[in-house]
N, CA, C and O of each residue as an XYZ file, in Angstrom:
780
protein
N     239.020    210.637    166.511
C     238.614    209.464    165.751
C     238.787    208.176    166.577
O     237.897    207.326    166.613
N     239.952    208.049    167.241
C     240.233    206.841    168.015
C     239.770    207.004    169.453
O     239.659    208.117    169.967
N     239.501    205.861    170.096
C     239.130    205.879    171.507
C     240.355    206.262    172.335
O     241.490    205.963    171.963
N     240.111    206.917    173.445
C     241.198    207.328    174.333
C     240.924    206.801    175.728
O     239.917    206.134    175.969
N     241.815    207.104    176.626
C     241.654    206.695    178.030
C     240.408    207.317    178.651
O     239.800    206.731    179.546
N     240.024    208.506    178.178
C     238.920    209.239    178.809
C     237.592    209.157    178.069
O     236.577    209.610    178.598
N     237.564    208.596    176.866
C     236.293    208.534    176.152
C     236.413    207.870    174.802
O     237.508    207.537    174.348
N     235.266    207.681    174.162
C     235.212    207.028    172.860
C     235.351    208.058    171.746
O     234.814    209.162    171.836
N     236.079    207.685    170.692
C     236.219    208.541    169.517
C     234.927    208.541    168.705
O     234.006    207.773    168.981
N     234.876    209.412    167.704
C     233.633    209.553    166.941
C     233.266    208.288    166.171
O     232.080    208.041    165.951
N     234.240    207.479    165.754
C     233.926    206.244    165.014
C     233.150    205.294    165.917
O     232.103    204.781    165.522
N     233.650    205.056    167.120
C     232.949    204.176    168.070
C     231.574    204.713    168.423
O     230.613    203.950    168.525
N     231.477    206.029    168.610
C     230.191    206.626    168.989
C     229.164    206.490    167.863
O     228.007    206.151    168.114
N     229.586    206.752    166.628
C     228.655    206.645    165.489
C     228.176    205.206    165.330
O     226.983    204.963    165.151
N     229.107    204.248    165.396
C     228.729    202.835    165.252
C     227.786    202.423    166.383
O     226.777    201.762    166.140
N     228.113    202.811    167.614
C     227.289    202.447    168.773
C     225.856    202.945    168.615
O     224.909    202.169    168.744
N     225.695    204.247    168.335
C     224.353    204.819    168.275
C     223.590    204.368    167.033
O     222.371    204.200    167.087
N     224.285    204.171    165.923
C     223.633    203.660    164.718
C     223.092    202.257    164.959
O     221.969    201.939    164.569
N     223.900    201.423    165.606
C     223.443    200.060    165.911
C     222.326    200.073    166.948
O     221.348    199.340    166.803
N     222.450    200.886    167.983
C     221.437    200.926    169.049
C     220.073    201.333    168.491
O     219.064    200.680    168.758
N     220.054    202.416    167.715
C     218.785    202.903    167.151
C     218.222    201.891    166.165
O     217.020    201.629    166.161
N     219.088    201.321    165.327
C     218.631    200.359    164.316
C     218.071    199.095    164.952
O     217.058    198.569    164.492
N     218.716    198.602    166.004
C     218.258    197.362    166.641
C     216.896    197.554    167.299
O     216.035    196.679    167.208
N     216.696    198.682    167.955
C     215.383    198.966    168.558
C     214.322    199.098    167.463
O     213.218    198.569    167.594
N     214.665    199.806    166.384
C     213.718    199.972    165.269
C     213.412    198.631    164.602
O     212.270    198.366    164.229
N     214.433    197.791    164.453
C     214.230    196.467    163.834
C     213.353    195.583    164.711
O     212.540    194.815    164.199
N     213.511    195.686    166.019
C     212.676    194.914    166.943
C     211.213    195.326    166.784
O     210.324    194.482    166.682
N     210.981    196.642    166.766
C     209.611    197.148    166.597
C     209.044    196.741    165.238
O     207.889    196.324    165.145
N     209.851    196.859    164.194
C     209.397    196.478    162.848
C     209.087    194.985    162.784
O     208.089    194.571    162.194
N     209.958    194.184    163.399
C     209.741    192.730    163.398
C     208.450    192.337    164.081
O     207.719    191.484    163.578
N     208.154    192.948    165.227
C     206.893    192.658    165.921
C     205.697    193.108    165.094
O     204.700    192.394    164.986
N     205.805    194.304    164.509
C     204.698    194.859    163.733
C     204.406    194.012    162.496
O     203.241    193.763    162.185
N     205.436    193.569    161.793
C     205.195    192.876    160.527
C     204.707    191.434    160.717
O     204.236    190.809    159.766
N     204.818    190.911    161.933
C     204.288    189.561    162.180
C     202.769    189.504    161.998
O     202.213    188.452    161.683
N     202.105    190.647    162.200
C     200.647    190.684    162.102
C     200.135    191.136    160.739
O     198.927    191.271    160.545
N     201.042    191.370    159.797
C     200.602    191.814    158.471
C     199.970    190.648    157.723
O     200.485    189.530    157.762
N     198.861    190.904    157.045
C     198.277    189.853    156.221
C     198.648    190.080    154.754
O     199.248    191.095    154.398
N     198.280    189.124    153.924
C     198.665    189.130    152.512
C     198.192    190.383    151.778
O     198.812    190.802    150.800
N     197.105    190.977    152.241
C     196.524    192.131    151.541
C     197.094    193.471    152.020
O     196.733    194.521    151.490
N     197.961    193.438    152.994
C     198.576    194.675    153.469
C     199.557    195.197    152.423
O     200.281    194.406    151.817
N     199.597    196.517    152.198
C     200.566    197.066    151.245
C     202.018    196.884    151.715
O     202.951    197.033    150.926
N     202.203    196.563    152.998
C     203.550    196.389    153.548
C     203.951    194.924    153.677
O     205.012    194.613    154.220
N     203.103    194.022    153.178
C     203.340    192.582    153.341
C     204.706    192.164    152.789
O     205.377    191.316    153.378
N     205.117    192.745    151.678
C     206.417    192.409    151.092
C     207.495    193.429    151.445
O     208.645    193.058    151.679
N     207.130    194.721    151.485
C     208.158    195.748    151.704
C     208.728    195.729    153.129
O     209.927    195.944    153.312
N     207.890    195.478    154.131
C     208.386    195.458    155.520
C     209.451    194.371    155.713
O     210.516    194.666    156.254
N     209.200    193.121    155.289
C     210.256    192.101    155.418
C     211.499    192.422    154.589
O     212.617    192.122    155.008
N     211.312    193.027    153.418
C     212.480    193.395    152.598
C     213.345    194.424    153.319
O     214.573    194.329    153.299
N     212.709    195.408    153.955
C     213.459    196.406    154.730
C     214.159    195.731    155.911
O     215.327    196.004    156.189
N     213.438    194.851    156.599
C     213.982    194.149    157.757
C     215.220    193.340    157.361
O     216.233    193.367    158.060
N     215.134    192.633    156.254
C     216.268    191.810    155.789
C     217.449    192.686    155.379
O     218.591    192.408    155.744
N     217.171    193.742    154.624
C     218.239    194.619    154.143
C     218.987    195.294    155.273
O     220.218    195.320    155.286
N     218.242    195.839    156.222
C     218.881    196.490    157.377
C     219.638    195.451    158.205
O     220.714    195.736    158.730
N     219.076    194.249    158.319
C     219.745    193.176    159.060
C     221.111    192.830    158.474
O     222.066    192.609    159.219
N     221.209    192.782    157.157
C     222.501    192.504    156.507
C     223.495    193.627    156.791
O     224.659    193.370    157.100
N     223.028    194.879    156.684
C     223.913    196.006    156.999
C     224.363    195.965    158.456
O     225.521    196.256    158.754
N     223.449    195.604    159.372
C     223.806    195.510    160.789
C     224.836    194.410    161.048
O     225.714    194.564    161.897
N     224.724    193.309    160.320
C     225.701    192.230    160.469
C     227.091    192.725    160.057
O     228.081    192.453    160.736
N     227.155    193.454    158.941
C     228.434    194.036    158.520
C     228.957    195.048    159.522
O     230.155    195.099    159.799
N     228.045    195.857    160.066
C     228.435    196.870    161.046
C     228.922    196.226    162.344
O     229.821    196.749    163.002
N     228.328    195.095    162.709
C     228.765    194.371    163.905
C     230.206    193.879    163.738
O     231.009    193.967    164.667
N     230.524    193.366    162.559
C     231.890    192.911    162.285
C     232.866    194.086    162.374
O     233.940    193.965    162.962
N     232.479    195.238    161.777
C     233.321    196.438    161.839
C     233.494    196.881    163.282
O     234.596    197.243    163.693
N     232.415    196.854    164.052
C     232.477    197.282    165.456
C     233.431    196.419    166.267
O     234.221    196.935    167.058
N     233.361    195.107    166.073
C     234.245    194.202    166.810
C     235.706    194.418    166.413
O     236.593    194.398    167.266
N     235.954    194.626    165.113
C     237.325    194.884    164.645
C     237.835    196.208    165.205
O     238.982    196.302    165.641
N     236.975    197.235    165.193
C     237.371    198.548    165.705
C     237.651    198.488    167.208
O     238.587    199.111    167.708
N     236.822    197.731    167.905
C     237.013    197.595    169.361
C     238.329    196.899    169.668
O     239.016    197.249    170.628
N     238.679    195.905    168.844
C     239.936    195.179    169.052
C     241.152    196.081    168.817
O     242.208    195.871    169.413
N     241.002    197.074    167.954
C     242.112    197.964    167.610
C     242.234    199.162    168.551
O     243.218    199.898    168.486
N     241.262    199.362    169.410
C     241.234    200.539    170.278
C     241.258    200.137    171.739
O     240.819    199.048    172.109
N     241.778    201.036    172.562
C     241.728    200.819    174.000
C     240.328    201.157    174.508
O     239.627    201.984    173.925
N     239.941    200.520    175.580
C     238.652    200.839    176.189
C     238.877    201.942    177.215
O     239.767    201.828    178.058
N     238.081    203.007    177.153
C     238.244    204.082    178.145
C     238.091    203.557    179.567
O     237.271    202.678    179.836
N     238.889    204.107    180.465
C     238.754    203.730    181.874
C     237.991    204.845    182.574
O     238.400    206.006    182.538
N     236.909    204.498    183.194
C     236.049    205.481    183.847
C     236.358    205.505    185.335
O     236.155    204.518    186.042
N     236.848    206.639    185.797
C     237.133    206.785    187.222
C     235.850    206.733    188.030
O     234.813    207.236    187.599
N     235.922    206.130    189.189
C     234.757    206.074    190.067
C     233.845    204.897    189.791
O     232.853    204.705    190.494
N     234.167    204.104    188.774
C     233.356    202.923    188.469
C     233.939    201.757    189.267
O     235.134    201.473    189.187
N     233.090    201.097    190.027
C     233.567    200.018    190.891
C     233.999    198.803    190.066
O     233.649    198.675    188.893
N     234.759    197.925    190.698
C     235.212    196.700    190.042
C     234.013    195.858    189.617
O     234.013    195.279    188.531
N     232.987    195.789    190.473
C     231.777    195.027    190.155
C     231.086    195.606    188.928
O     230.637    194.861    188.057
N     230.997    196.940    188.855
C     230.371    197.586    187.699
C     231.185    197.353    186.425
O     230.618    197.164    185.349
N     232.506    197.368    186.548
C     233.364    197.092    185.390
C     233.163    195.664    184.893
O     233.077    195.423    183.689
N     233.090    194.730    185.819
C     232.880    193.321    185.435
C     231.504    193.121    184.809
O     231.357    192.377    183.839
N     230.499    193.787    185.369
C     229.142    193.685    184.814
C     229.105    194.253    183.403
O     228.479    193.673    182.516
N     229.769    195.381    183.188
C     229.817    196.007    181.861
C     230.501    195.097    180.850
O     230.016    194.920    179.733
N     231.632    194.521    181.250
C     232.354    193.602    180.369
C     231.500    192.386    180.045
O     231.438    191.956    178.893
N     230.840    191.830    181.059
C     229.974    190.665    180.858
C     228.850    190.984    179.880
O     228.578    190.205    178.966
N     228.195    192.130    180.072
C     227.080    192.519    179.196
C     227.542    192.640    177.745
O     226.876    192.156    176.830
N     228.688    193.291    177.547
C     229.176    193.465    176.179
C     229.525    192.131    175.519
O     229.184    191.905    174.358
N     230.193    191.263    176.245
C     230.613    190.006    175.635
C     229.501    188.964    175.569
O     229.668    187.938    174.910
N     228.391    189.196    176.222
C     227.196    188.372    176.012
C     226.386    188.949    174.857
O     225.829    188.212    174.042
N     226.329    190.281    174.801
C     225.526    190.950    173.776
C     226.062    190.697    172.365
O     225.276    190.470    171.445
N     227.365    190.731    172.180
C     227.925    190.546    170.835
C     227.581    189.186    170.226
O     227.117    189.150    169.086
N     227.785    188.060    170.932
C     227.382    186.771    170.349
C     225.870    186.672    170.111
O     225.430    186.066    169.134
N     225.079    187.275    171.012
C     223.627    187.249    170.824
C     223.220    188.044    169.579
O     222.335    187.620    168.834
N     223.859    189.185    169.354
C     223.573    189.960    168.139
C     223.946    189.160    166.898
O     223.212    189.155    165.910
N     225.092    188.482    166.954
C     225.521    187.658    165.837
C     224.514    186.533    165.584
O     224.151    186.261    164.439
N     224.064    185.877    166.669
C     223.067    184.808    166.559
C     221.761    185.344    165.986
O     221.138    184.701    165.142
N     221.353    186.513    166.442
C     220.125    187.145    165.957
C     220.194    187.396    164.451
O     219.243    187.104    163.726
N     221.308    187.931    163.986
C     221.440    188.286    162.573
C     221.621    187.057    161.685
O     221.065    186.994    160.589
N     222.390    186.088    162.153
C     222.584    184.870    161.362
C     221.291    184.073    161.285
O     220.968    183.523    160.232
N     220.547    184.000    162.381
C     219.262    183.275    162.340
C     218.288    183.981    161.404
O     217.517    183.323    160.706
N     218.313    185.308    161.381
C     217.476    186.049    160.440
C     217.854    185.750    159.004
O     216.987    185.590    158.144
N     219.153    185.674    158.746
C     219.637    185.309    157.411
C     219.144    183.911    157.025
O     218.703    183.695    155.896
N     219.221    182.959    157.970
C     218.799    181.584    157.676
C     217.299    181.476    157.422
O     216.869    180.672    156.595
N     216.499    182.279    158.125
C     215.050    182.294    157.872
C     214.798    182.661    156.409
O     213.978    182.039    155.733
N     215.507    183.670    155.938
C     215.261    184.233    154.614
C     215.858    183.418    153.477
O     215.389    183.514    152.343
N     216.879    182.621    153.754
C     217.580    181.933    152.667
C     217.452    180.413    152.701
O     218.020    179.732    151.847
N     216.716    179.867    153.674
C     216.607    178.409    153.805
C     215.980    177.757    152.583
O     216.228    176.582    152.310
N     215.159    178.521    151.836
C     214.530    177.962    150.637
C     215.391    178.142    149.385
O     214.951    177.832    148.277
N     216.610    178.640    149.559
C     217.521    178.780    148.423
C     217.552    180.159    147.792
O     218.396    180.434    146.939
N     216.631    181.036    148.207
C     216.611    182.381    147.625
C     217.639    183.276    148.292
O     217.897    183.168    149.491
N     218.226    184.169    147.488
C     219.183    185.146    148.015
C     218.419    186.307    148.644
O     217.227    186.485    148.394
N     219.112    187.090    149.459
C     218.531    188.303    150.039
C     218.969    189.481    149.163
O     220.161    189.741    149.003
N     218.004    190.172    148.611
C     218.285    191.370    147.820
C     218.335    192.553    148.782
O     217.340    192.876    149.430
N     219.499    193.198    148.870
C     219.696    194.275    149.832
C     219.492    195.626    149.139
O     220.430    196.231    148.620
N     218.231    196.075    149.151
C     217.843    197.382    148.606
C     218.284    197.589    147.159
O     218.534    198.719    146.739
N     218.378    196.505    146.405
C     218.769    196.604    145.001
C     220.247    196.892    144.799
O     220.686    197.074    143.663
N     221.023    196.938    145.873
C     222.455    197.248    145.769
C     223.287    195.999    145.501
O     224.210    196.015    144.686
N     222.950    194.927    146.191
C     223.643    193.647    146.002
C     222.771    192.547    146.596
O     221.788    192.821    147.284
N     223.142    191.306    146.321
C     222.411    190.161    146.854
C     223.340    189.301    147.693
O     224.518    189.133    147.379
N     222.782    188.761    148.765
C     223.530    187.834    149.616
C     222.968    186.442    149.344
O     221.807    186.173    149.655
N     223.787    185.548    148.762
C     223.271    184.231    148.374
C     222.975    183.318    149.555
O     223.464    183.522    150.666
N     222.170    182.321    149.284
C     221.874    181.282    150.272
C     223.053    180.309    150.315
O     223.582    179.922    149.273
N     223.456    179.923    151.507
C     224.545    178.950    151.629
C     224.056    177.608    152.181
O     224.704    176.580    151.987
N     222.930    177.623    152.859
C     222.367    176.377    153.404
C     220.902    176.307    152.997
O     220.117    177.200    153.316
N     220.543    175.247    152.296
C     219.124    175.040    151.974
C     218.698    173.729    152.628
O     219.227    172.659    152.326
N     217.747    173.843    153.514
C     217.274    172.665    154.227
C     215.826    172.881    154.622
O     215.476    173.909    155.202
N     215.006    171.929    154.311
C     213.592    172.032    154.647
C     213.416    172.057    156.168
O     214.001    171.245    156.885
N     212.615    172.985    156.636
C     212.342    173.114    158.066
C     213.336    173.993    158.807
O     213.124    174.319    159.975
N     214.427    174.383    158.137
C     215.440    175.220    158.788
C     214.877    176.586    159.159
O     215.219    177.145    160.202
N     213.999    177.127    158.289
C     213.455    178.461    158.570
C     212.613    178.478    159.848
O     212.558    179.497    160.537
N     211.957    177.357    160.170
C     211.138    177.296    161.388
C     212.030    177.318    162.637
O     211.738    178.025    163.601
N     213.110    176.542    162.611
C     214.037    176.508    163.749
C     214.722    177.866    163.897
O     214.817    178.415    164.995
N     215.199    178.397    162.764
C     215.866    179.705    162.784
C     214.894    180.791    163.241
O     215.288    181.734    163.927
N     213.628    180.655    162.860
C     212.607    181.628    163.252
C     212.399    181.674    164.755
O     212.257    182.751    165.335
N     212.380    180.504    165.388
C     212.223    180.443    166.840
C     213.437    181.063    167.538
O     213.299    181.825    168.495
N     214.623    180.722    167.041
C     215.857    181.279    167.618
C     215.851    182.807    167.466
O     216.168    183.532    168.409
N     215.490    183.282    166.280
C     215.476    184.711    165.984
C     214.488    185.449    166.905
O     214.802    186.508    167.449
N     213.317    184.880    167.062
C     212.258    185.506    167.859
C     212.685    185.664    169.322
O     212.608    186.762    169.874
N     213.133    184.574    169.949
C     213.469    184.632    171.369
C     214.771    185.393    171.616
O     214.901    186.085    172.626
N     215.723    185.271    170.712
C     216.974    186.020    170.859
C     216.714    187.519    170.794
O     217.362    188.292    171.500
N     215.772    187.938    169.952
C     215.443    189.368    169.840
C     214.976    189.921    171.184
O     215.373    191.022    171.565
N     214.148    189.183    171.900
C     213.667    189.643    173.205
C     214.803    189.705    174.232
O     214.862    190.628    175.045
N     215.706    188.712    174.187
C     216.844    188.717    175.114
C     217.756    189.909    174.828
O     218.214    190.582    175.751
N     218.019    190.166    173.539
C     218.858    191.304    173.150
C     218.245    192.615    173.632
O     218.945    193.461    174.189
N     216.950    192.787    173.422
C     216.282    194.020    173.860
C     216.320    194.152    175.385
O     216.495    195.255    175.903
N     216.161    193.050    176.102
C     216.218    193.092    177.574
C     217.614    193.515    178.042
O     217.740    194.356    178.932
N     218.661    192.937    177.447
C     220.034    193.287    177.834
C     220.334    194.732    177.449
O     220.932    195.472    178.230
N     219.922    195.137    176.247
C     220.157    196.516    175.798
C     219.433    197.507    176.709
O     219.959    198.584    176.992
N     218.243    197.156    177.165
C     217.490    198.023    178.073
C     218.208    198.156    179.416
O     218.288    199.246    179.982
N     218.729    197.035    179.917
C     219.487    197.071    181.177
C     220.743    197.929    181.006
O     221.113    198.685    181.903
N     221.385    197.805    179.861
C     222.578    198.597    179.539
C     222.236    200.093    179.523
O     222.974    200.910    180.073
N     221.124    200.437    178.895
C     220.695    201.842    178.824
C     220.342    202.377    180.208
O     220.699    203.506    180.546
N     219.646    201.576    181.007
C     219.297    202.000    182.366
C     220.540    202.203    183.229
O     220.593    203.124    184.044
N     221.536    201.340    183.046
C     222.784    201.494    183.801
C     223.485    202.793    183.408
O     224.026    203.491    184.265
N     223.476    203.117    182.112
C     224.100    204.368    181.646
C     223.374    205.578    182.232
O     224.012    206.548    182.642
N     222.043    205.523    182.272
C     221.264    206.625    182.843
C     221.499    206.744    184.354
O     221.555    207.850    184.892
N     221.636    205.612    185.026
C     221.945    205.609    186.458
C     223.281    206.317    186.708
O     223.400    207.151    187.606
N     224.279    205.965    185.894
C     225.588    206.610    186.038
C     225.497    208.114    185.793
O     226.151    208.901    186.476
N     224.691    208.502    184.823
C     224.610    209.915    184.444
C     223.845    210.752    185.482
O     224.309    211.816    185.893
N     222.680    210.264    185.896
C     221.807    211.065    186.749
C     222.019    210.867    188.250
O     221.768    211.782    189.035
N     222.478    209.683    188.656
C     222.632    209.419    190.079
C     224.094    209.446    190.534
O     224.424    210.057    191.551
N     224.958    208.781    189.776
C     226.380    208.807    190.150
C     227.084    210.045    189.612
O     228.143    210.436    190.102
N     226.478    210.657    188.594
C     227.009    211.886    187.973
C     228.458    211.738    187.526
O     229.289    212.620    187.739
N     228.737    210.585    186.895
C     230.082    210.382    186.350
C     230.057    210.525    184.831
O     229.045    210.933    184.261
N     231.151    210.194    184.186
C     231.305    210.430    182.746
C     230.995    209.218    181.875
O     231.301    209.248    180.683
N     230.412    208.169    182.404
C     230.177    206.947    181.634
C     229.320    207.228    180.392
O     229.721    206.882    179.280
N     228.169    207.838    180.563
C     227.299    208.128    179.414
C     227.901    209.214    178.535
O     227.849    209.127    177.308
N     228.462    210.217    179.150
C     229.051    211.333    178.400
C     230.160    210.857    177.463
O     230.337    211.410    176.378
N     230.904    209.834    177.881
C     232.003    209.342    177.048
C     231.497    208.700    175.757
O     232.250    208.578    174.790
N     230.206    208.283    175.735
C     229.638    207.698    174.520
C     228.742    208.693    173.786
O     228.241    208.378    172.706
N     228.533    209.863    174.335
C     227.725    210.868    173.629
C     228.586    211.975    173.035
O     228.435    212.323    171.864
N     229.484    212.525    173.836
C     230.334    213.610    173.326
C     231.796    213.201    173.248
O     232.611    213.934    172.688
N     232.142    212.047    173.798
C     233.529    211.586    173.763
C     234.390    212.344    174.751
O     233.995    213.385    175.277
N     235.539    211.820    174.987
C     236.489    212.512    175.851
C     236.175    212.452    177.325
O     237.065    212.636    178.155
N     234.926    212.199    177.667
C     234.550    212.097    179.065
C     234.756    213.376    179.848
O     234.891    213.344    181.071
N     234.782    214.492    179.158
C     235.012    215.757    179.863
C     233.704    216.247    180.474
O     232.698    216.393    179.781
N     233.733    216.491    181.752
C     232.535    216.987    182.424
C     232.266    218.429    182.017
O     233.184    219.229    181.839
N     230.992    218.731    181.878
C     230.630    220.117    181.574
C     230.944    220.968    182.794
O     230.616    220.607    183.924
N     231.571    222.076    182.553
C     231.943    222.965    183.655
C     230.809    223.935    183.894
O     230.393    224.659    182.989
N     230.313    223.947    185.112
C     229.250    224.872    185.468
C     229.883    226.195    185.896
O     230.670    226.242    186.841
N     229.531    227.251    185.198
C     230.107    228.557    185.510
C     229.408    229.154    186.724
O     228.186    229.308    186.752
N     230.212    229.482    187.717
C     229.682    230.094    188.932
C     230.296    231.487    189.035
O     231.520    231.620    189.049
N     229.467    232.522    189.107
C     230.034    233.879    189.214
C     230.872    234.011    190.469
O     230.503    233.517    191.535
N     232.007    234.686    190.329
C     232.918    234.820    191.472
C     232.336    235.754    192.535
O     232.663    235.641    193.716
N     231.479    236.668    192.109
C     230.853    237.537    193.105
C     229.432    237.846    192.666
O     229.106    237.761    191.482
N     228.607    238.197    193.605
C     227.214    238.514    193.316
C     227.136    239.917    192.746
O     227.665    240.859    193.336
N     226.462    240.067    191.572
C     226.348    241.401    190.989
C     225.703    242.385    191.967
O     224.844    242.004    192.762
N     226.122    243.651    191.904
C     225.642    244.693    192.805
C     224.120    244.835    192.746
O     223.476    245.128    193.753
N     223.549    244.623    191.542
C     222.102    244.793    191.385
C     221.284    243.764    192.143
O     220.109    244.002    192.426
N     221.893    242.596    192.486
C     221.170    241.526    193.177
C     221.365    241.593    194.688
O     220.717    240.845    195.419
N     222.236    242.466    195.171
C     222.485    242.534    196.623
C     221.349    243.257    197.333
O     221.383    243.411    198.554
């Protein structure tokens, strides 16, 4: 459950992958729904889904930061000091950007005083009503989304580089936890039939 020196526990892994998949899906949904016209059957439902998932992601981000503060970060052997610093920088830039992305999305939806109805489960009230706020928040939300996707893509490429080229446990520690390398079984002797 908890993170260890050699890998991430299941709580960190579930939160990480749930957020990663949701953020990519939300980016795609956000781009797609910008072109919807009034007569589209998704004109209202697509933004409602986007807002609802956004609220859940904001809550999940808070949980992730609290969980990270309570857990040690795994130390990956073979990772250079430069790579460690780059990883730390990416994470601590990504978290504020995600927060900015979600808060700006909230402000777009609530600037006119309306609450956000989250899938009929609960409503998040408007706290700031100001004319023109949705336009400013919209610009921030739009450009921040592209920056977040660019950083997340670089993060994913770095993980794949570690997995396929450096062949270390960086990616494995976030997929199966523990950072244990798969042991390749090598027969101790060649079977008589193959000689």
